[in-house]
N, C-alpha and C positions, 0 to 999 in steps of 0.2 A: 319710630316703632313700625314694625312690619306686621301686617295682618294678612293672613292667607285665608281665602274663602272661595267657594265655588258658587258663582251666580250666573244668571243669564247674561248674554252679551249686551243687552240693552241697559243693564245696570252699569256696566263699564262705560258705555257710551254716555250715559247720564253723568257719571262721575267726571269724565273728561269735559263734558259740556258745562256742568255747574260747579265742579270742584268738590262736591259732596254727594252722598246718597243717604237715604233714610228709609226706615221701614214704615209701612202703612198698616195700621192695626186692622183696617177694613179688609186687607188682603191676607191677613194671617188667620190661622185656625186656632186661636187662643180660646181655651175653655172659659166660659163665663165666670167660673169661680176664680180665675187668675187674671181677669181683665183689669181689676184695680192695680194689682202688682205690676202687670205689664205696662199699663199707662204710666205708673210712677217711674218705672225703669226707663221708658222712653224720654220722660221729662228730664231725668238725670243725665242722660247722654246728650 
């Protein structure tokens, strides 16, 4: 599967270093009303 995304270069460097990248909910601007759903989605991935 190919995934196209636009991210900062440090994300790409982390991908090469670790073999994976992941989102950090603390760095996102998810509204509190959606935090439960966002957390669930992260766990599913």
